[in-house]
C-alpha positions in Angstrom: 19.0 -5.4 -24.5 19.8 -1.6 -24.2 16.9 -0.5 -26.4 14.6 -2.6 -24.0 16.1 -1.0 -21.0 15.6 2.9 -22.6 11.9 1.9 -23.7 11.1 0.7 -20.4 12.8 3.3 -18.4 10.7 5.9 -20.8 7.6 4.2 -20.1 8.1 4.4 -16.4 8.7 8.2 -16.6 5.6 8.6 -18.7 3.2 6.5 -16.8 4.6 7.3 -13.3 2.3 10.2 -12.5 1.4 11.6 -9.3 -1.6 13.6 -9.0 -2.7 16.3 -6.5 -5.7 18.0 -5.8 -7.1 20.9 -3.7 -10.3 22.0 -5.0 -12.5 22.7 -1.9 -10.7 25.1 0.7 -11.8 22.6 3.5 -9.3 19.7 1.5 -6.8 21.9 0.4 -4.2 19.9 2.6 -5.1 16.5 1.1 -3.5 15.1 -1.8 -4.6 12.3 -4.0 -2.5 10.5 -6.4 -0.7 7.3 -7.0 1.6 5.4 -9.8 0.6 3.6 -12.6 3.3 1.4 -14.5 3.4 -0.4 -17.5 6.4 -2.2 -18.6 6.2 -5.0 -21.6 9.1 -6.6 -23.2 9.8 -9.9 -25.2 7.1 -12.0 -23.2 7.0 -10.6 -20.1 6.0 -7.7 -18.2 4.6 -5.8 -15.3 1.6 -3.4 -14.9 1.4 -1.5 -11.6 -1.6 0.5 -10.0 -0.8 2.0 -6.8 -3.0 5.0 -5.4 -2.0 7.3 -2.6 -3.7 9.4 -0.2 -1.5 12.5 1.4 -2.1 14.9 4.1 0.0 18.4 4.0 1.2 18.8 7.6 3.2 21.9 6.6 3.5 23.4 3.3 7.0 21.7 3.3 5.8 18.4 5.1 3.7 15.7 3.9 2.7 12.2 5.1 0.8 9.6 2.9 -0.8 6.0 2.9 -1.5 3.8 0.1 -2.1 0.9 -1.5 0.0 -1.3 -3.8 -1.4 -3.6 -6.9 1.3 -5.3 -9.3 1.0 -8.1 -11.8 4.1 -9.5 -13.6 4.5 -12.2 -16.0 7.1 -13.9 -17.7 5.9 -16.4 -20.6 9.4 -17.9 -21.2 9.5 -19.3 -17.5 5.6 -20.1 -17.5 5.4 -18.0 -14.4 3.2 -14.9 -13.0 3.3 -12.8 -9.7 0.7 -10.8 -8.1 1.8 -8.0 -5.7 -0.4 -6.3 -3.2 0.0 -4.6 0.1 -0.1 -1.0 2.1 2.6 1.6 2.0 3.2 4.5 4.7 5.6 7.5 4.2 6.7 11.1 4.6 8.2 13.7 2.3 9.9 16.8 3.3 10.6 19.3 0.6 13.6 21.6 0.8 14.1 24.6 -1.1 11.0 23.7 -3.5 13.5 21.8 -5.7 15.2 19.0 -3.4 13.0 16.3 -1.2 13.9 13.7 1.2 11.5 10.8 1.6 11.1 7.8 3.6 8.2 5.2 2.7 7.5 1.6 4.7 6.2 -1.1 2.8 4.3 -4.3 3.3 4.2 -6.0 0.0 2.9 -9.7 0.3 3.3 -11.7 -3.0 1.6 -14.8 -4.7 3.9 -16.5 -7.5 2.2 -18.9 -9.7 4.6 -21.3 -11.8 2.0 -22.5 -14.4 4.5 -25.1 -15.9 4.5 -27.5 -12.5 1.1 -25.9 -11.2 2.7 -24.5 -7.9 1.9 -21.4 -6.0 4.0 -19.7 -3.9 2.8 -17.6 -1.4 5.0 -14.8 0.7 3.7 -12.5 3.3 7.0 -11.6 5.0 8.1 -9.0 2.2 8.8 -5.8 4.2 10.7 -2.9 3.0 12.0 0.4 4.3 12.8 2.7 1.5 14.2 6.2 2.3 16.0 8.6 -0.3 16.4 12.0 -2.1 15.4 13.6 -5.2 15.2 16.7 -7.3 12.1 18.3 -8.9 11.8 20.9 -11.3 9.0 23.0 -12.3 7.8 22.8 -16.0 4.8 24.9 -16.2 2.4 26.2 -13.7 0.9 22.9 -12.6 3.4 20.6 -13.7 6.8 19.0 -12.0 9.4 16.5 -13.5 11.5 14.6 -10.5 14.0 12.2 -10.3 15.1 10.6 -7.2 17.1 7.8 -5.8 16.0 5.4 -2.9 17.6 2.6 -1.0 16.0 -0.4 1.3 17.3 -0.6 4.6 15.7 -3.4 6.0 18.8 -5.7 4.8 21.0 -3.4 7.0 18.7 -3.6 9.7 18.6 -7.2 9.7 22.3 -7.4 9.2 21.3 -10.6 7.1 23.8 -11.3 4.0 21.4 -13.6 2.6 18.8 -11.1 2.5 19.1 -8.9 -0.7 16.9 -6.5 -2.5 17.5 -6.6 -6.0 16.1 -3.2 -6.5 18.9 -1.6 -4.2 19.5 1.2 -5.0 16.2 2.2 -7.0 15.9 5.4 -9.3 12.6 6.8 -9.9 11.8 9.5 -12.4 8.2 10.8 -13.6 5.7 13.7 -14.0 3.6 15.4 -11.5 0.9 17.3 -12.3 -1.0 19.5 -9.8 -4.6 20.6 -10.3 
């Protein structure tokens, strides 16, 4: 189990890439990128592709919007899940090393239980993530980052039955800028 967790964390770190482009002078405030995630283990796994477009309002403040696409499967339970949705957020960079970030996510899902041929749909999956992180420059165009995020919707709704299995969430990866 430890080996699987370590390999999964490594794959997330390697495949969670954010890209920033600023080729033309007119577009130097725009960031285009996203995340690609891959996790495969013992008959189950997940693949994620989530493009993001950002706009630098100030050198230290960026707003962004994105699409979410994620497919998960579990052969043992004979089920698969398709998540899709939208995100919008903002990032404030402090001291060029530390950042705070907030993101709202609407993430509907379709779960297919193949053994009983049942499809379960959910469109009320809303999350409000906020957190902070640290980034370190590796080279002229590369950064590594690690951050911790918390979903505040369970606290806002004050519902003890509403639980987010990913609270808190730790993200790590590499940023490459063009």
